[in-house]
C-alpha positions, 0 to 999 in steps of 0.5 A: 707419522714417524714412530720409534718402537723400543722393544721387539717383544710380543707387543712391540713386534705386533704393534710394528706389524700393524702400524707398518701396514698403515703408511707409518714410518716405523723404526724398531729397536731391540738388543736381539739382532736375530729377532730384528732381522726376522721382522725386517724380512717380512715387514716394511720397517727400519731396525736398530740393534742396541739398548733402548735407553742409550742416547746414541741408539735413540738418535740412530733410530731417528729421535731427532724428528720422531713424532712418537716414541713407544717404549715397550721393553720388558723393563719398566725402568728402561721404558721410563728412561728412554722416554726421558731421553727422547724428551730431553734430547729430542723434544719428542712430542708424544712418549708412551711407556709400558709400566707394570710395577704397581709401585710406580702406578700407585704414584702415577700422577706424581711421577709421570708429568713433564716436570718429573718423568715426561711420559704422556701415557702409561700402558699397564698390560696387567690392569688392561687385562684385569679390566677386560676379564672383570667385564666378561665376568660381569656379563655371563655369556659375552665373548668380548665387552669393550667400553666407549665414552667412559662406559656410557656405551658398550659393544658386546660380542655374543654367540647366538644360541639355539633358543634365543628369542631373536635367533631365526628372526630378522634383525628388525624384530629386535625393536619389536622384542624390546620396545624402548631399548636403544641398541644396534647390531654392528656386525655379524660373523658367520663361520668366520666371515663378516656380514654387514647387518641389515634389517632383513638379516636373519640371525642364525645359531652360532653367529657371533653377533656384535651389538652396541647399547647403553650399559644399562641395557646390555643384559637385556640384549644378550638375553635376546640372543641366548639363554641368559646364564645364571649370575656369577657367584663362584670364581676360581683364578688359576695363577697368583701373579700380578693379574691374579692378585689384581683380579682377586682384589676387584672380584672378592668384594662381589663374588666368592673367589679362590686363587690357586698358586703353585709357589708357597711363598707367593701364595702367602704374600698374596693372601696377606694382601686380600680380605676375603679371597681364599688362596690355595697352594697347588698345581692349577692342573691338579684334577684332585685339587679341582674336584676337592674345591668343587669345580663342578659348582664353579661359575667361572674358571680363569687360567691366568698363569704365565704359561700358555700351555698350563692355562690351556690345559687347566681350562680344558680340564676345568671345563671337563670337570663341570666348570660353567665358563672357562677363560684362558690367558694366552700370549701366542696369537696362533694359540688364541686362534686355535682354542677360541670357540672350542671347550674354552669359552674365551681366549684372552690375548694381553697383546690385543688389549695392550695394542688397542690402548696404544692405537688410540694414541696413534690414530689421526682425526681425534680418534680417542678409543680403539678396540681390537676385536676378534683377535685383531680381525676387526676394529671398533673405534670412537672418534670425536666429530669437530668443525661444521658442515664446511670444514668437516666431512661428517658434521651436519650430515645425515649418516646416509650422506657420509661416504663410509668405506666399504665394510664400515658401519656407524653403530651409535653416537654418544651426545653428552650423557645420552647414547643415540643409536645410529639410523640412516637419517641421524645427523651428526653434530659437532662434539658427538662421539661416533662409534664405528665398526670396521670389518676391513682394517685396511680402510682405517685411514679413510675413516680417519680422514673423515674425522680430520677437520680442514681449513675448508672442506669444499 
């Protein structure tokens, strides 16, 4: 696939790195020649220096025959104009734009259409991160929560704690512990290394366990792996930017929410847009302020400023002062790997959340959802099965008949409104939504080919 990526920021460069290793023809455009030279030295990509919204730059980047344009510059307006030019001048089939401003997003259906602003998909990093954090707060104890089939099934990552009912036992005991509950362990990470789970696999303390279940059963399965945390009541959001405001709007209906914002003018502005949340003016790393606001009685402290260092330090301080669970928004990938699993319970990477949404539109074989897991080390995908036994490699076949790439497991199938846990003798039917876990992302193309329908397969 020939893809033009406009913008070599964190999202653009990470996306280029990921897609370049998957047999795609990537051209990266940015105004910073030094940044492009650095990326071209280590990636198999073309680069073009110039403004992403200039017609001649899009043409030089290969707009005449590009399959897709992904505009992820820092400017909403540049992204939208670039998509307009790609469509008007080159009839580019797929156009994706990153848009942050809530004013544009509020009018998404009116603004973004082929008759108006021809953008096929809008990516809003702030909204993606907001949804992600909300799910983590909804399930205390979870390291990661992702949706499949419009939320009918969820994949959850938890760390197994001493005292969990399943810890020290074989996975096949899960069915005995929870009769009538459909769930499947998709993967286990032990000391950073992946383990393909089998019935006789024994769960150990500190294992990172990923399981799939229907939304209604998630809490019950978490309780098997760790002592279930108390329900969340009090939340402190450190940072009143776009994400902080969005989160407060969502959470204030259900929890007691406080926001700490350094800028008095910004604090006043967001306080006028909230109904119940309390807005405090102050430094997120002010120990006296945190103690005064009863940080030791806080269930979740979420550091979401634009400063990685401030987020890390304030989250560590909050944990030391008694906050039950702390999360930190971190942009630098190296920082995410450094702090995950320390006193900071969850490190949140907006790049990984954004890239997961983008990848679903790049994958072949009717892959409708892609989630990046474990800071990009693994992927969970949802693919729709089409065709019949003659034209498809998966439809009409039992799971043990399918030639899955090494390190790949089928965890569950969503069939209509029902989630079916995958067993070796489960037969995949046409239009099933198949949820797969990939430990080795380099085998992704093999999985995509499984779900591509040919004129004839035989």
